[in-house]
C-alpha positions in Angstrom: -91.2 55.2 -134.9 -92.5 56.2 -138.3 -91.6 59.9 -137.7 -88.0 59.0 -136.8 -87.7 56.9 -139.9 -89.0 59.7 -142.1 -86.7 62.1 -140.4 -83.6 60.0 -140.9 -84.5 59.4 -144.6 -84.8 63.2 -145.1 -81.5 63.7 -143.4 -79.9 61.0 -145.6 -81.3 62.6 -148.8 -80.0 66.1 -147.7 -76.6 64.6 -147.1 -76.6 62.9 -150.5 -77.4 66.3 -152.1 -74.6 68.0 -150.2 -72.2 65.2 -151.3 -73.2 65.7 -155.0 -72.7 69.5 -154.7 -69.3 69.1 -153.1 -68.3 66.6 -155.8 -69.3 69.2 -158.4 -67.3 71.9 -156.6 -64.2 69.7 -156.5 -64.5 69.0 -160.2 -64.8 72.8 -160.9 -61.8 73.5 -158.7 -59.7 70.9 -160.4 -60.6 72.3 -163.8 -59.7 75.8 -162.7 -56.4 74.6 -161.3 -55.5 73.0 -164.6 -56.4 76.2 -166.4 -54.2 78.3 -164.0 -51.3 75.9 -164.4 -51.6 76.1 -168.2 -51.8 79.9 -167.9 -48.8 80.0 -165.6 -46.7 78.2 -168.2 -47.6 80.8 -170.9 -46.8 84.0 -169.0 -43.8 85.2 -167.0 -43.7 85.0 -163.2 -44.5 88.7 -162.5 -47.6 88.7 -164.7 -48.7 85.4 -163.1 -48.3 87.0 -159.6 -50.2 90.0 -160.6 -53.2 88.0 -161.9 -53.2 85.8 -158.8 -53.2 89.0 -156.7 -56.2 90.3 -158.6 -58.1 87.0 -158.3 -57.4 86.8 -154.6 -58.2 90.4 -153.7 -61.2 91.0 -155.9 -63.6 89.2 -153.5 -62.6 91.4 -150.6 -63.8 94.8 -149.7 -61.2 97.6 -150.3 -60.6 98.1 -146.6 -60.3 94.4 -146.0 -57.5 93.8 -148.5 -54.1 92.8 -147.1 -51.0 92.7 -149.3 -47.7 91.0 -148.8 -44.4 92.9 -149.1 -43.6 91.6 -152.6 -47.1 92.6 -153.8 -46.6 96.1 -152.3 -43.2 96.5 -153.9 -44.6 95.3 -157.3 -47.4 97.9 -157.0 -44.8 100.6 -155.9 -42.8 99.9 -159.0 -45.9 100.2 -161.2 -46.9 103.5 -159.5 -43.4 105.0 -159.8 -43.2 104.1 -163.5 -46.6 105.6 -164.4 -48.6 107.3 -161.7 -51.5 108.4 -163.9 -51.9 105.0 -165.3 -51.8 103.5 -161.8 -54.6 105.8 -160.7 -56.6 105.0 -163.8 -56.2 101.3 -163.2 -57.5 101.5 -159.6 -60.4 103.8 -160.3 -61.7 103.0 -163.8 -60.9 99.3 -164.0 -61.4 98.6 -160.4 -58.2 96.7 -160.0 -57.3 95.6 -156.5 -54.1 97.6 -155.9 -52.7 99.1 -152.7 -53.4 102.8 -152.1 -50.8 105.5 -152.7 -50.6 106.1 -149.0 -49.7 102.4 -148.2 -47.1 102.5 -151.0 -45.5 105.7 -149.7 -45.1 104.0 -146.2 -43.6 101.0 -147.9 -41.2 103.1 -149.9 -40.0 105.0 -146.8 -39.6 101.8 -144.7 -37.7 99.9 -147.4 -35.6 103.0 -148.2 -34.4 103.4 -144.7 -34.4 99.8 -143.5 -32.7 97.9 -146.4 -30.2 98.1 -149.2 -31.3 99.5 -152.5 -33.6 97.2 -154.4 -34.1 96.5 -158.1 -37.3 95.1 -159.6 -35.7 91.6 -159.7 -35.3 91.7 -155.9 -39.0 92.3 -155.5 -40.0 88.7 -156.3 -38.7 86.3 -153.7 
């Protein structure tokens, strides 16, 4: 009987600690969301998307990163404008950007499967 009571008290204490940790996590997430909303109001939509892309993909391994079509098209425009700068950003700064090979596939598929696009068409 005593052992069961001690065991339930320990379980209860562990659950209380988990609840406190989750409350702290929620508070931190709310704060970061407020900061992102403030940041979004200060920059244009393309810059905001690029920063969100970096934040989302930085945690993943390079071969585990998946990009949406608008993200690939944005990277394609960046690569076409300045190829050396694009390579430098991926290698030196470690930015999470699609590889050249992926972008070439995207450029061929969008070239043959759709009407000509401008940069304004990239963002849905």
